[in-house]
VMD Tcl script that draws the C-alpha trace (Angstrom):
set ca {
  {1.63 -14.65 -16.21}
  {3.11 -11.82 -18.29}
  {6.22 -10.21 -16.52}
  {7.71 -6.87 -17.39}
  {11.50 -8.47 -16.99}
  {14.13 -6.08 -17.07}
  {12.79 -3.96 -19.98}
  {14.20 -0.47 -19.92}
  {11.73 2.61 -19.62}
  {13.48 4.42 -22.01}
  {12.82 7.83 -20.41}
  {15.34 9.73 -18.00}
  {18.83 7.63 -18.10}
  {18.41 8.51 -14.43}
  {15.31 6.98 -13.43}
  {15.32 4.26 -10.70}
  {12.59 1.45 -11.16}
  {10.60 0.96 -8.11}
  {12.59 -1.95 -7.01}
  {10.11 -5.31 -7.52}
  {11.74 -8.29 -9.03}
  {10.08 -9.77 -12.24}
  {6.38 -7.80 -11.46}
  {3.54 -8.79 -13.50}
  {1.50 -6.93 -14.98}
  {-1.29 -8.60 -13.31}
  {-2.42 -7.64 -10.08}
  {-1.47 -9.74 -6.85}
  {-3.21 -10.17 -3.88}
  {-2.00 -13.02 -1.90}
  {0.29 -12.79 1.24}
  {3.57 -14.46 0.93}
  {4.23 -18.14 2.81}
  {2.22 -20.88 3.86}
  {-0.14 -21.26 6.68}
  {-1.60 -18.77 8.97}
  {-0.23 -15.82 7.16}
  {-1.46 -12.56 6.27}
  {-0.36 -9.24 4.77}
  {-1.67 -6.02 6.12}
  {-2.33 -2.99 3.32}
  {-3.49 0.65 4.28}
  {-4.54 3.03 1.84}
  {-4.96 6.83 1.40}
  {-2.17 7.96 3.80}
  {-0.49 9.59 5.03}
  {-2.63 11.13 7.62}
  {-1.44 13.04 10.71}
  {-3.48 11.60 13.69}
  {-4.67 8.23 12.14}
  {-1.09 7.11 10.56}
  {0.48 8.10 13.84}
  {-1.81 6.01 15.91}
  {-2.02 3.28 13.41}
  {2.22 3.05 13.49}
  {2.15 3.16 17.47}
  {-0.56 0.12 17.45}
  {1.72 -1.72 14.73}
  {5.21 -0.79 16.93}
  {3.90 -1.96 20.05}
  {2.72 -5.53 18.69}
  {5.94 -5.66 16.22}
  {3.94 -5.94 13.26}
  {4.83 -4.50 10.02}
  {2.57 -3.33 6.79}
  {2.24 -2.16 3.56}
  {1.37 1.59 3.29}
  {-0.25 2.67 0.03}
  {0.77 6.60 0.13}
  {-0.80 9.13 -2.22}
  {1.91 11.99 -3.34}
  {-0.75 14.85 -2.56}
  {-1.07 13.70 1.24}
  {2.63 13.38 1.73}
  {3.18 16.84 0.45}
  {0.23 18.22 2.69}
  {0.72 19.26 6.48}
  {2.69 16.49 8.41}
  {2.51 14.18 5.62}
  {6.26 14.04 4.91}
  {6.97 13.57 8.68}
  {4.84 10.31 8.69}
  {6.42 9.19 5.36}
  {9.63 9.42 7.17}
  {8.23 7.57 10.32}
  {6.91 4.73 8.08}
  {10.28 4.02 6.37}
  {12.28 4.44 9.65}
  {10.08 1.53 11.37}
  {10.57 -0.81 9.00}
  {6.84 -0.80 6.91}
  {7.15 -1.16 2.91}
  {5.77 1.60 0.74}
  {3.42 1.31 -2.27}
  {2.53 3.73 -5.07}
  {-1.13 4.73 -4.61}
  {-0.82 7.90 -7.18}
  {-0.44 11.43 -6.74}
  {-4.52 11.69 -5.99}
  {-7.48 10.14 -5.83}
  {-8.26 10.58 -9.56}
  {-9.78 7.35 -11.08}
  {-7.04 6.53 -13.86}
  {-9.01 3.36 -15.47}
  {-9.36 5.66 -18.43}
  {-5.92 7.01 -18.80}
  {-3.48 6.88 -21.33}
  {-0.01 4.76 -20.75}
  {1.29 8.49 -20.68}
  {-0.45 9.77 -18.20}
  {-0.33 7.03 -16.00}
  {3.45 7.01 -16.51}
  {3.73 10.78 -15.28}
  {1.81 10.26 -12.71}
  {3.06 7.18 -11.31}
  {6.62 8.67 -11.85}
  {5.65 11.79 -10.01}
  {4.49 9.92 -7.20}
  {7.81 7.97 -6.98}
  {9.72 11.60 -7.19}
  {7.75 12.95 -4.50}
  {8.60 10.02 -2.22}
  {12.33 10.10 -2.74}
  {12.60 13.85 -2.65}
  {10.79 13.81 0.93}
  {13.08 10.73 2.00}
  {15.92 12.24 0.56}
  {16.96 8.74 -0.98}
  {17.01 8.56 -4.91}
  {16.91 4.83 -4.60}
  {14.10 4.09 -2.09}
  {12.43 0.95 -2.83}
  {8.64 1.31 -3.65}
  {8.18 -1.82 -4.94}
  {4.15 -1.91 -4.90}
  {1.46 -0.15 -7.26}
  {-2.20 0.24 -6.31}
  {-4.83 2.15 -8.53}
  {-7.10 4.42 -6.79}
  {-10.55 3.19 -5.95}
  {-9.44 -0.55 -7.87}
  {-9.52 0.92 -11.40}
  {-6.82 -0.33 -13.03}
  {-7.48 0.10 -16.55}
  {-3.53 0.08 -18.49}
  {-2.12 1.06 -14.85}
  {-0.82 -2.55 -14.42}
  {1.14 -2.46 -17.34}
  {2.64 0.74 -16.65}
  {3.39 -0.06 -12.88}
  {5.04 -3.13 -13.92}
  {7.42 -1.44 -16.32}
  {8.46 0.63 -13.77}
  {9.62 -1.60 -11.31}
  {6.27 -2.16 -9.08}
  {4.10 -4.95 -8.62}
  {0.55 -4.32 -9.14}
  {-1.08 -4.71 -5.87}
  {-4.62 -6.33 -5.71}
  {-7.24 -5.17 -3.19}
  {-7.59 -8.69 -1.66}
  {-9.74 -8.86 1.38}
  {-11.53 -5.30 1.92}
  {-12.89 -3.96 5.42}
  {-15.54 -1.55 3.46}
  {-14.50 1.39 5.88}
  {-15.32 4.02 3.43}
  {-18.18 6.39 2.90}
  {-21.52 4.90 2.22}
  {-21.02 1.90 4.16}
  {-21.33 1.15 8.22}
  {-18.26 2.97 9.66}
  {-19.02 1.86 13.43}
  {-16.41 0.64 15.43}
  {-18.23 -2.72 15.82}
  {-18.80 -3.41 12.40}
  {-15.14 -2.43 11.32}
  {-13.80 -4.72 13.86}
  {-15.90 -7.49 12.59}
  {-14.89 -6.68 8.97}
  {-11.27 -6.74 10.03}
  {-11.43 -10.08 11.67}
  {-13.07 -11.79 8.66}
  {-10.70 -10.27 6.10}
  {-7.35 -11.44 8.08}
  {-7.13 -15.13 6.75}
  {-4.71 -17.46 5.84}
  {-2.97 -16.48 2.93}
  {-4.71 -13.14 2.38}
  {-4.03 -9.22 1.72}
  {-6.33 -7.14 3.89}
  {-7.05 -4.01 3.05}
  {-8.11 -0.89 5.43}
  {-7.74 2.79 5.42}
  {-5.60 5.00 7.28}
  {-6.48 8.33 5.28}
  {-8.81 9.73 2.90}
  {-11.41 10.65 5.49}
  {-11.72 9.93 9.13}
  {-10.44 6.23 9.89}
  {-10.54 6.30 13.84}
  {-12.81 3.56 13.95}
  {-10.51 1.82 11.56}
  {-7.43 2.21 14.07}
  {-9.64 1.18 17.01}
  {-10.24 -2.01 14.76}
  {-6.49 -2.75 14.12}
  {-6.06 -2.05 17.84}
  {-8.49 -4.81 18.84}
  {-8.00 -7.36 16.06}
  {-4.34 -7.54 15.60}
  {-3.53 -9.07 19.19}
  {-6.58 -11.64 18.56}
  {-4.80 -12.55 15.49}
  {-1.32 -12.89 16.99}
  {-2.62 -14.57 19.75}
  {-4.35 -17.27 17.13}
  {-0.96 -17.68 15.63}
  {-0.87 -15.51 12.48}
  {2.33 -13.82 11.25}
  {2.13 -10.71 9.27}
  {4.08 -10.64 5.82}
  {4.31 -8.70 2.67}
  {2.13 -9.57 -0.04}
  {3.14 -11.61 -3.23}
  {6.03 -9.83 -5.32}
  {7.70 -6.71 -4.71}
  {11.30 -6.84 -3.33}
  {12.96 -10.24 -2.70}
  {12.74 -11.36 1.36}
}
mol new
graphics top color blue
foreach p $ca { graphics top sphere $p radius 0.5 }
foreach p [lrange $ca 0 end-1] q [lrange $ca 1 end] { graphics top cylinder $p $q radius 0.2 }
display resetview
């Protein structure tokens, strides 16, 4: 499996990589550990309302997750405050680009500018120029050259894993999303749901229902493979 190793970016000498240890260019989508382990990932936030309630649910059960955040949502009303809460409560950040644009056909330079801009936004809002953002997930799962660029910038490409199908065009009822989330959280899996990019109230309700069920079954929630060391 190809690795970016420790090569230099060759740009701003003050650039601080995302923090992933030996990231691969190939997207990974498996949870760390063995047995009943799974990783929760949430895309397209931060989103006032749903992300706040999701954080309440996770905190109530002492579970941490990976939040794949979008630059334009961080700088939108309420986004910065939520991002600070995400980090303060021990969750891990994933660079999900500056917008919802499909990056599959972008050039190396275009992808690089976008990912660096999102990193800069995150770090500026948090007031921490070295804040770790050890994962990158391509918008819409359209990878193109983004995995190679992300790895060179110190971020592990994070695959989609088991999706909950909580986006427009699908059945977004609470019952369906709850069943989908139950099916997505399997031993060794990365589960993908959304806290932003639309009305995510039923997704949050599904998490509220399924999370205690899975904990009662003996599941432990961990990080995806790659990224920072344990």
